[in-house]
All heavy atoms as an XYZ file, in Angstrom:
765
protein
N     124.329    108.941    108.064
C     123.270    108.785    107.077
C     121.933    108.507    107.761
O     120.939    109.100    107.404
C     123.644    107.661    106.115
C     122.614    107.403    105.068
S     122.528    108.808    103.962
C     121.553    108.160    102.677
N     121.905    107.604    108.726
C     120.653    107.275    109.407
C     120.081    108.495    110.115
O     118.869    108.706    110.112
C     120.873    106.136    110.391
N     120.928    109.314    110.713
C     120.456    110.513    111.403
C     119.796    111.470    110.403
O     118.773    112.070    110.687
C     121.619    111.199    112.111
C     121.176    112.418    112.895
C     122.281    112.998    113.730
N     122.572    112.051    114.810
C     123.782    111.849    115.313
N     124.801    112.540    114.863
N     123.978    110.991    116.274
N     120.380    111.593    109.221
C     119.795    112.446    108.192
C     118.419    111.929    107.789
O     117.466    112.692    107.666
C     120.722    112.495    106.982
C     120.126    113.276    105.840
C     120.117    114.636    105.702
C     119.448    112.758    104.708
N     119.478    114.989    104.542
C     119.061    113.845    103.904
C     119.133    111.476    104.274
C     118.369    113.691    102.716
C     118.442    111.320    103.080
C     118.075    112.427    102.330
N     118.288    110.619    107.583
C     116.997    110.043    107.208
C     115.949    110.278    108.280
O     114.799    110.594    107.980
C     117.127    108.542    106.938
C     117.816    108.155    105.637
C     118.047    106.653    105.594
C     116.992    108.602    104.447
N     116.331    110.127    109.518
C     115.381    110.317    110.608
C     114.945    111.766    110.750
O     113.870    112.047    111.274
C     115.979    109.815    111.926
C     116.190    108.311    112.016
C     116.942    107.958    113.286
C     114.858    107.579    111.965
N     115.771    112.702    110.279
C     115.427    114.115    110.411
C     114.550    114.616    109.262
O     114.025    115.714    109.332
C     116.701    114.955    110.476
O     117.357    114.942    109.224
N     114.397    113.849    108.210
C     113.619    114.268    107.040
C     112.128    114.196    107.334
O     111.674    113.355    108.089
C     113.914    113.379    105.827
C     115.374    113.320    105.430
C     115.930    114.610    104.969
N     115.211    115.094    103.807
C     115.262    116.326    103.379
N     115.994    117.205    103.977
N     114.579    116.679    102.329
N     111.360    115.081    106.680
C     109.909    115.028    106.790
C     109.437    113.721    106.156
O     110.027    113.257    105.176
C     109.277    116.201    106.034
C     109.531    117.530    106.673
C     108.663    117.695    107.908
O     108.615    116.837    108.785
N     107.982    118.809    107.981
N     108.405    113.137    106.684
C     107.895    111.898    106.083
C     107.503    112.133    104.625
O     106.941    113.164    104.284
C     106.678    111.558    106.926
C     106.841    112.325    108.187
C     107.661    113.540    107.852
N     107.829    111.175    103.802
C     107.483    111.256    102.386
C     106.089    110.685    102.206
O     105.814    109.566    102.595
C     108.485    110.463    101.547
C     108.134    110.441    100.094
C     108.369    111.543     99.310
C     107.545    109.330     99.527
C     108.036    111.542     97.970
C     107.209    109.315     98.198
C     107.457    110.425     97.410
N     105.199    111.484    101.641
C     103.844    111.022    101.419
C     103.366    111.566    100.084
O     103.560    112.732     99.785
C     102.917    111.484    102.535
C     101.519    110.962    102.358
C     100.665    111.315    103.550
C      99.254    111.036    103.179
N      98.490    110.159    103.709
N     102.769    110.716     99.317
C     102.187    111.142     98.060
C     100.848    110.439     97.907
O     100.615    109.406     98.523
C     103.125    110.838     96.880
O     102.598    111.433     95.702
C     103.287    109.355     96.659
N      99.996    110.982     97.127
C      98.678    110.391     96.967
C      98.668    109.410     95.803
O      99.454    109.512     94.861
C      97.629    111.467     96.725
O      97.786    112.017     95.432
N      97.746    108.472     95.883
C      97.582    107.500     94.811
C      97.225    108.216     93.517
O      97.709    107.859     92.452
C      96.504    106.482     95.192
C      96.214    105.387     94.179
C      97.462    104.579     93.878
C      95.093    104.493     94.683
N      96.435    109.249     93.624
C      96.041    110.004     92.436
C      97.256    110.610     91.735
O      97.352    110.591     90.514
C      95.048    111.094     92.805
C      94.458    111.796     91.603
C      93.287    112.668     91.973
O      92.996    112.883     93.139
N      92.611    113.172     90.975
N      98.203    111.136     92.492
C      99.411    111.712     91.905
C     100.255    110.646     91.225
O     100.868    110.901     90.186
C     100.229    112.419     92.979
N     100.273    109.458     91.777
C     101.057    108.370     91.183
C     100.424    107.897     89.886
O     101.091    107.792     88.861
C     101.210    107.205     92.177
C     102.040    107.633     93.387
C     101.844    105.988     91.496
C     102.021    106.650     94.534
N      99.123    107.613     89.906
C      98.497    107.075     88.699
C      98.436    108.092     87.571
O      98.373    107.712     86.405
C      97.106    106.474     88.981
C      96.119    107.530     89.448
C      97.191    105.337     89.954
C      94.707    107.013     89.635
N      98.502    109.376     87.894
C      98.485    110.420     86.861
C      99.708    110.345     85.961
O      99.686    110.851     84.840
C      98.387    111.795     87.510
N     100.755    109.685     86.403
C     101.998    109.600     85.633
C     102.010    108.435     84.647
O     102.963    108.280     83.892
C     103.183    109.463     86.581
C     103.360    110.667     87.481
C     104.503    110.481     88.431
C     104.612    111.683     89.346
N     105.730    111.591     90.264
N     100.951    107.615     84.637
C     100.927    106.416     83.793
C      99.764    106.463     82.822
O      98.670    106.897     83.155
C     100.812    105.161     84.655
C     102.066    104.883     85.436
C     102.273    105.449     86.683
C     103.060    104.076     84.905
C     103.435    105.215     87.395
C     104.226    103.837     85.611
C     104.406    104.410     86.852
O     105.558    104.183     87.548
N     100.021    105.987     81.622
C      98.977    105.895     80.599
C      98.054    104.732     80.894
O      96.857    104.808     80.695
C      99.634    105.723     79.233
C      98.684    105.689     78.077
C      99.432    105.675     76.770
N     100.538    104.738     76.817
C     100.741    103.774     75.953
N      99.942    103.621     74.938
N     101.758    102.959     76.065
N      98.621    103.615     81.364
C      97.846    102.411     81.664
C      98.015    102.051     83.131
O      99.141    101.936     83.618
C      98.341    101.232     80.814
O      98.241    101.536     79.445
N      96.893    101.886     83.815
C      96.904    101.533     85.231
C      96.023    100.310     85.419
O      94.898    100.260     84.903
C      96.382    102.690     86.116
C      96.378    102.295     87.577
C      97.221    103.946     85.894
N      96.546     99.327     86.136
C      95.822     98.081     86.387
C      95.775     97.826     87.889
O      96.755     98.048     88.593
C      96.551     96.894     85.729
C      96.761     97.076     84.252
C      97.918     97.689     83.778
C      95.826     96.648     83.332
C      98.129     97.864     82.423
C      96.028     96.817     81.968
C      97.182     97.426     81.528
O      97.384     97.597     80.194
N      94.634     97.363     88.338
C      94.468     97.007     89.743
C      94.113     95.527     89.800
O      93.093     95.119     89.263
C      93.369     97.861     90.375
C      93.048     97.540     91.815
C      94.041     97.228     92.729
C      91.740     97.573     92.268
C      93.732     96.956     94.057
C      91.430     97.308     93.589
C      92.427     96.989     94.469
O      92.126     96.711     95.778
N      94.972     94.738     90.416
C      94.697     93.314     90.546
C      93.757     93.094     91.719
O      94.077     93.427     92.857
C      95.992     92.521     90.740
C      96.671     92.199     89.407
C      97.543     93.345     88.970
C      97.400     90.915     89.485
N      92.588     92.553     91.393
C      91.542     92.366     92.392
C      90.743     91.123     92.011
O      90.520     90.873     90.829
C      90.641     93.605     92.428
C      89.747     93.653     93.610
N      88.586     92.924     93.681
C      89.843     94.330     94.779
C      88.001     93.145     94.833
N      88.752     94.002     95.525
N      90.300     90.398     92.999
C      89.545     89.162     92.740
C      88.275     89.405     91.932
O      87.807     88.514     91.237
C      89.208     88.473     94.062
C      90.445     87.938     94.767
C      90.149     87.463     96.183
O      88.969     87.338     96.567
O      91.127     87.234     96.913
N      87.710     90.607     92.005
C      86.493     90.919     91.242
C      86.797     91.512     89.866
O      85.878     91.934     89.161
C      85.613     91.875     92.033
C      85.020     91.271     93.281
C      83.972     92.169     93.914
N      84.321     93.586     93.894
C      84.702     94.291     94.952
N      84.796     93.723     96.121
N      84.986     95.564     94.843
N      88.052     91.557     89.489
C      88.425     92.141     88.206
C      88.125     91.218     87.032
O      87.762     90.050     87.201
N      88.324     91.746     85.843
C      88.163     90.981     84.607
C      89.320     90.002     84.482
O      90.449     90.321     84.874
C      88.169     91.962     83.432
C      87.896     91.327     82.093
C      87.736     92.407     81.073
N      89.040     92.981     80.786
C      89.413     93.374     79.586
N      88.594     93.309     78.576
N      90.606     93.879     79.397
N      89.072     88.835     83.930
C      90.115     87.822     83.804
C      91.319     88.388     83.060
O      91.180     89.003     82.000
C      89.584     86.586     83.081
C      90.566     85.437     83.172
O      91.536     85.416     82.385
O      90.374     84.570     84.042
N      92.488     88.170     83.607
C      93.730     88.730     83.061
C      93.994     88.261     81.631
O      94.604     88.971     80.851
C      94.916     88.441     83.992
C      96.089     89.372     83.665
C      95.309     86.981     83.942
C      97.175     89.384     84.721
N      93.495     87.082     81.281
C      93.716     86.566     79.920
C      92.954     87.386     78.879
O      93.269     87.336     77.696
C      93.319     85.096     79.830
O      91.921     84.942     80.036
N      91.958     88.145     79.304
C      91.175     88.985     78.400
C      91.704     90.417     78.316
O      91.226     91.219     77.521
C      89.716     89.037     78.869
C      89.043     87.690     78.902
C      87.681     87.751     79.571
O      87.233     88.861     79.941
O      87.075     86.686     79.743
N      92.682     90.738     79.144
C      93.199     92.105     79.205
C      94.393     92.280     78.271
O      95.168     91.353     78.059
C      93.615     92.441     80.634
N      94.518     93.476     77.751
C      95.690     93.834     76.955
C      96.657     94.530     77.903
O      96.439     95.672     78.299
C      95.274     94.754     75.824
C      96.400     95.097     74.918
C      95.896     95.921     73.780
N      96.707     95.602     72.631
C      96.320     95.672     71.393
N      95.096     96.052     71.120
N      97.130     95.386     70.423
N      97.694     93.829     78.303
C      98.620     94.326     79.313
C      99.682     95.218     78.694
O     100.227     94.917     77.636
C      99.279     93.159     80.048
C      98.330     92.176     80.712
C      99.113     91.029     81.343
C      97.465     92.865     81.743
N      99.977     96.301     79.366
C     100.995     97.257     78.934
C     102.234     97.055     79.805
O     102.171     97.230     81.024
C     100.448     98.678     79.092
C     101.433     99.757     78.681
O     102.602     99.444     78.385
O     101.028    100.928     78.675
N     103.336     96.684     79.189
C     104.577     96.459     79.927
C     105.097     97.692     80.637
O     105.895     97.589     81.559
N     104.647     98.869     80.228
C     105.065    100.114     80.878
C     103.984    100.672     81.793
O     104.071    101.805     82.230
C     105.428    101.163     79.822
C     106.657    100.763     79.044
O     107.620    100.274     79.610
N     106.608    100.950     77.746
N     102.967     99.872     82.049
C     101.865    100.325     82.885
C     102.191    100.227     84.370
O     103.227     99.692     84.778
N     101.287    100.738     85.161
C     101.375    100.660     86.613
C     100.450     99.550     87.072
O      99.275     99.535     86.706
C     100.947    101.993     87.242
C     100.801    102.019     88.763
C     102.167    101.810     89.434
C     100.182    103.333     89.205
N     100.976     98.624     87.843
C     100.206     97.502     88.368
C     100.112     97.643     89.874
O     101.127     97.728     90.557
C     100.863     96.171     87.975
C     100.791     95.949     86.489
C     101.759     96.472     85.643
C      99.738     95.246     85.926
C     101.682     96.297     84.276
C      99.651     95.058     84.559
C     100.632     95.594     83.741
O     100.538     95.409     82.387
N      98.890     97.680     90.370
C      98.658     97.894     91.788
C      98.130     96.608     92.407
O      97.159     96.028     91.928
C      97.652     99.047     92.004
C      98.214    100.326     91.388
C      97.341     99.223     93.490
C      97.239    101.470     91.331
N      98.800     96.193     93.478
C      98.419     94.993     94.215
C      97.980     95.413     95.611
O      98.612     96.258     96.228
C      99.621     94.046     94.376
C     100.184     93.545     93.088
C     101.055     94.323     92.346
C      99.856     92.291     92.618
C     101.583     93.874     91.157
C     100.385     91.821     91.428
C     101.251     92.615     90.697
N      96.949     94.793     96.107
C      96.553     95.027     97.491
C      97.181     93.969     98.377
O      97.781     93.012     97.899
N      97.043     94.150     99.672
C      97.480     93.109    100.591
C      96.250     92.306    101.022
O      95.181     92.438    100.422
C      98.234     93.706    101.783
C      97.392     94.658    102.606
O      96.155     94.709    102.395
O      97.955     95.353    103.455
N      96.373     91.498    102.046
C      95.253     90.660    102.462
C      94.061     91.473    102.972
O      92.941     90.987    102.979
C      95.701     89.645    103.521
C      96.175     90.274    104.789
N      97.417     90.866    104.892
C      95.580     90.438    105.987
C      97.557     91.355    106.103
N      96.462     91.113    106.788
N      94.275     92.714    103.367
C      93.183     93.585    103.799
C      92.600     94.398    102.644
O      91.525     94.968    102.769
C      93.673     94.557    104.880
C      94.004     93.857    106.173
O      93.348     92.843    106.488
O      94.927     94.311    106.875
N      93.316     94.466    101.527
C      92.864     95.262    100.399
C      93.172     96.735    100.589
O      93.744     97.145    101.595
N      92.780     97.532     99.624
C      92.992     98.979     99.700
C      91.809     99.632    100.398
O      90.757     99.022    100.585
C      93.151     99.556     98.294
C      94.329     99.033     97.476
C      94.348     99.696     96.108
C      95.637     99.263     98.189
N      91.969    100.881    100.732
C      90.881    101.612    101.377
C      89.734    101.822    100.385
O      89.931    101.774     99.161
C      91.384    102.969    101.875
O      91.657    103.818    100.773
N      88.565    102.080    100.908
C      87.395    102.338    100.054
C      87.674    103.546     99.150
O      87.355    103.539     97.962
C      86.169    102.590    100.914
C      84.988    103.088    100.078
C      83.756    103.310    100.901
N      83.089    102.012    100.963
C      82.411    101.578    102.004
N      82.304    102.315    103.074
N      81.831    100.410    101.974
N      88.310    104.560     99.711
C      88.644    105.768     98.950
C      89.568    105.447     97.774
O      89.360    105.918     96.657
C      89.303    106.776     99.891
C      89.683    108.073     99.244
C      90.369    108.998    100.236
O      91.610    108.872    100.397
O      89.672    109.820    100.859
N      90.603    104.640     98.022
C      91.532    104.263     96.953
C      90.833    103.420     95.894
O      91.064    103.592     94.698
C      92.735    103.515     97.518
C      93.699    104.419     98.265
O      93.640    105.661     98.073
O      94.509    103.896     99.049
N      89.959    102.497     96.318
C      89.257    101.663     95.339
C      88.282    102.484     94.504
O      88.104    102.209     93.323
C      88.571    100.490     96.023
C      89.577     99.433     96.440
C      88.958     98.091     96.745
O      87.730     98.002     96.962
O      89.729     97.108     96.775
N      87.661    103.497     95.094
C      86.779    104.376     94.321
C      87.574    105.134     93.257
O      87.119    105.293     92.128
C      86.047    105.346     95.246
C      84.970    104.680     96.072
C      84.359    105.592     97.122
O      84.787    106.770     97.244
O      83.449    105.124     97.828
N      88.769    105.584     93.623
C      89.636    106.258     92.661
C      90.044    105.298     91.543
O      89.992    105.645     90.360
C      90.874    106.812     93.368
C      91.909    107.497     92.483
C      91.340    108.774     91.877
C      93.160    107.791     93.272
N      90.407    104.085     91.906
C      90.833    103.103     90.911
C      89.680    102.644     90.025
O      89.895    102.273     88.871
C      91.503    101.915     91.592
C      92.855    102.237     92.221
C      93.369    101.047     93.023
C      93.863    102.652     91.167
N      88.468    102.689     90.531
C      87.309    102.336     89.710
C      87.172    103.295     88.536
O      86.687    102.924     87.466
C      86.043    102.345     90.560
N      87.639    104.525     88.719
C      87.562    105.540     87.663
C      88.781    105.563     86.747
O      88.688    105.974     85.601
C      87.405    106.925     88.295
C      86.143    107.100     89.094
C      86.151    108.435     89.785
C      84.975    108.544     90.742
N      85.078    109.706     91.615
N      89.949    105.157     87.278
C      91.191    105.387     86.542
C      91.997    104.135     86.218
O      93.080    104.249     85.651
C      92.091    106.338     87.341
C      91.477    107.680     87.555
N      91.371    108.627     86.561
C      90.912    108.236     88.652
C      90.771    109.703     87.030
N      90.484    109.488     88.304
N      91.512    102.963     86.604
C      92.299    101.751     86.378
C      91.430    100.640     85.807
O      90.215    100.609     86.024
C      92.930    101.275     87.697
N      92.073     99.761     85.099
C      91.407     98.540     84.643
C      91.590     97.498     85.746
O      92.716     97.220     86.148
C      92.022     98.056     83.337
C      91.370     96.806     82.820
C      91.904     96.361     81.465
O      92.708     97.097     80.859
O      91.518     95.273     81.025
N      90.503     96.953     86.227
C      90.563     95.932     87.270
C      90.732     94.582     86.601
O      89.924     94.193     85.745
C      89.293     95.950     88.109
C      89.164     97.127     89.022
C      89.528     98.414     88.758
C      88.629     97.124     90.334
N      89.247     99.220     89.838
C      88.695     98.452     90.821
C      88.098     96.142     91.146
C      88.245     98.810     92.076
C      87.637     96.501     92.407
C      87.724     97.812     92.853
N      91.784     93.882     86.958
C      92.051     92.567     86.391
C      92.215     91.548     87.514
O      92.515     91.900     88.647
C      93.300     92.578     85.470
C      94.527     93.087     86.217
C      93.028     93.400     84.218
C      95.812     93.062     85.394
N      92.012     90.293     87.167
C      92.042     89.231     88.163
C      92.807     88.028     87.647
O      92.803     87.737     86.448
C      90.607     88.807     88.486
O      90.589     87.666     89.321
N      93.446     87.323     88.562
C      94.116     86.070     88.230
C      93.173     84.876     88.385
O      93.575     83.741     88.207
C      95.344     85.863     89.129
C      96.435     86.911     89.004
C      97.587     86.588     89.949
C      96.937     87.017     87.576
N      91.936     85.132     88.721
C      90.944     84.077     88.888
C      90.339     84.128     90.275
O      90.610     85.031     91.067
N      89.533     83.135     90.579
C      88.792     83.140     91.841
C      89.639     82.730     93.047
O      89.256     82.968     94.180
C      87.583     82.219     91.736
O      88.000     80.903     91.434
N      90.796     82.140     92.807
C      91.674     81.749     93.906
C      92.466     82.957     94.392
O      93.127     83.614     93.592
C      92.661     80.652     93.459
O      91.924     79.552     92.949
C      93.544     80.203     94.607
N      92.409     83.266     95.688
C      93.215     84.392     96.192
C      94.693     84.006     96.285
O      95.027     82.886     96.667
C      92.634     84.686     97.574
C      91.871     83.480     97.962
C      91.541     82.719     96.718
N      95.568     84.935     95.918
C      97.010     84.714     95.960
C      97.663     85.783     96.824
O      97.154     86.893     96.940
C      97.614     84.789     94.550
C      97.144     83.702     93.633
C      96.097     83.912     92.757
C      97.759     82.450     93.647
C      95.661     82.903     91.912
C      97.326     81.443     92.810
C      96.275     81.675     91.939
O      95.848     80.687     91.115
N      98.798     85.458     97.367
C      99.608     86.459     98.050
C     100.113     87.445     96.981
O     100.326     87.066     95.837
C     100.796     85.809     98.760
C     100.416     84.804     99.826
S      99.498     85.529    101.179
C     100.781     86.463    101.968
N     100.311     88.688     97.372
C     100.735     89.709     96.414
C     102.022     89.329     95.701
O     102.158     89.536     94.499
C     100.932     91.051     97.116
O      99.740     91.500     97.667
N     102.978     88.769     96.432
C     104.253     88.447     95.800
C     104.104     87.284     94.823
O     104.813     87.223     93.822
C     105.341     88.197     96.833
C     105.080     87.077     97.796
C     104.348     87.120     98.938
C     105.574     85.748     97.687
N     104.351     85.899     99.551
C     105.097     85.032     98.801
C     106.382     85.083     96.761
C     105.384     83.689     99.012
C     106.667     83.743     96.975
C     106.167     83.068     98.091
N     103.155     86.361     95.036
C     102.887     85.316     94.042
C     102.281     85.932     92.787
O     102.658     85.596     91.658
C     101.912     84.265     94.589
C     102.542     83.250     95.465
N     102.099     83.001     96.727
C     103.583     82.408     95.259
C     102.823     82.050     97.266
N     103.744     81.679     96.400
N     101.312     86.822     93.000
C     100.662     87.481     91.877
C     101.656     88.314     91.079
O     101.619     88.328     89.854
C      99.511     88.352     92.382
N     102.563     88.994     91.760
C     103.563     89.821     91.078
C     104.498     88.954     90.232
O     104.837     89.318     89.104
C     104.361     90.633     92.087
N     104.894     87.817     90.754
C     105.773     86.915     89.998
C     105.059     86.388     88.752
O     105.635     86.339     87.665
C     106.229     85.768     90.882
N     103.801     86.029     88.897
C     103.039     85.530     87.754
C     102.824     86.631     86.724
O     102.959     86.410     85.521
C     101.703     84.942     88.213
C     100.910     84.353     87.083
C     101.393     83.252     86.376
C      99.694     84.890     86.697
C     100.680     82.713     85.321
C      98.973     84.355     85.658
C      99.467     83.270     84.969
O      98.757     82.739     83.922
N     102.525     87.822     87.183
C     102.349     88.948     86.270
C     103.642     89.240     85.513
O     103.626     89.475     84.305
C     101.888     90.188     87.032
C     101.705     91.443     86.199
C     100.622     91.244     85.146
C     101.377     92.616     87.081
N     104.765     89.202     86.200
C     106.065     89.403     85.539
C     106.286     88.346     84.458
O     106.769     88.660     83.362
C     107.193     89.365     86.562
N     105.911     87.116     84.747
C     106.010     86.033     83.765
C     105.150     86.343     82.536
O     105.598     86.213     81.392
C     105.586     84.716     84.413
C     105.326     83.591     83.438
C     106.386     82.918     82.838
C     104.031     83.211     83.127
C     106.149     81.886     81.927
C     103.791     82.184     82.236
C     104.844     81.529     81.636
O     104.615     80.518     80.750
N     103.900     86.769     82.752
C     103.009     87.078     81.631
C     103.559     88.238     80.800
O     103.505     88.200     79.557
C     101.618     87.427     82.157
C     100.818     86.283     82.775
C      99.498     86.818     83.313
C     100.571     85.180     81.766
N     104.058     89.271     81.454
C     104.606     90.417     80.725
C     105.850     90.027     79.933
O     106.052     90.481     78.798
C     104.910     91.559     81.686
C     103.691     92.243     82.301
C     104.122     93.206     83.403
C     102.887     92.964     81.241
N     106.665     89.174     80.495
C     107.884     88.720     79.807
C     107.521     87.908     78.558
O     108.203     88.013     77.535
C     108.728     87.883     80.780
C     110.032     87.424     80.235
C     110.996     88.566     80.149
C     112.369     88.023     79.820
N     113.301     89.072     79.525
N     106.467     87.123     78.638
C     106.028     86.315     77.484
C     105.535     87.178     76.328
O     105.604     86.752     75.185
C     104.915     85.369     77.900
C     105.427     84.188     78.688
C     104.351     83.195     78.994
N     103.651     82.788     77.786
C     102.443     82.244     77.780
N     101.801     82.041     78.908
N     101.859     81.891     76.661
N     105.052     88.384     76.618
C     104.543     89.273     75.585
C     105.638     89.825     74.694
O     105.400     90.194     73.562
C     103.807     90.464     76.207
C     102.473     90.145     76.729
C     101.731     91.387     77.161
O     100.571     91.340     77.283
N     102.374     92.505     77.412
N     106.833     89.945     75.229
C     107.936     90.592     74.509
C     108.410     89.770     73.347
O     108.329     88.673     73.171
C     109.104     90.891     75.476
C     110.257     91.517     74.738
C     108.622     91.786     76.573
């Protein structure tokens, strides 16, 4: 199995192709609108950056196609933010 995986062409897809499949796209960013003011879609796509953030090109694309939301002025690790977001989405149900 490992030999087969190593022989495969690298899998690469663009952010644009991914977001095109979702009706609602959210980008969690410190400069985004407060999450408490956003109408969250449980079937939406939620994009988290790492400590370096996304590329300028990706952020320009997301500025056009995603709602930028924020957990506040305190920076969080992505996995903390994801856990909190999951909690908020679960409360909506």
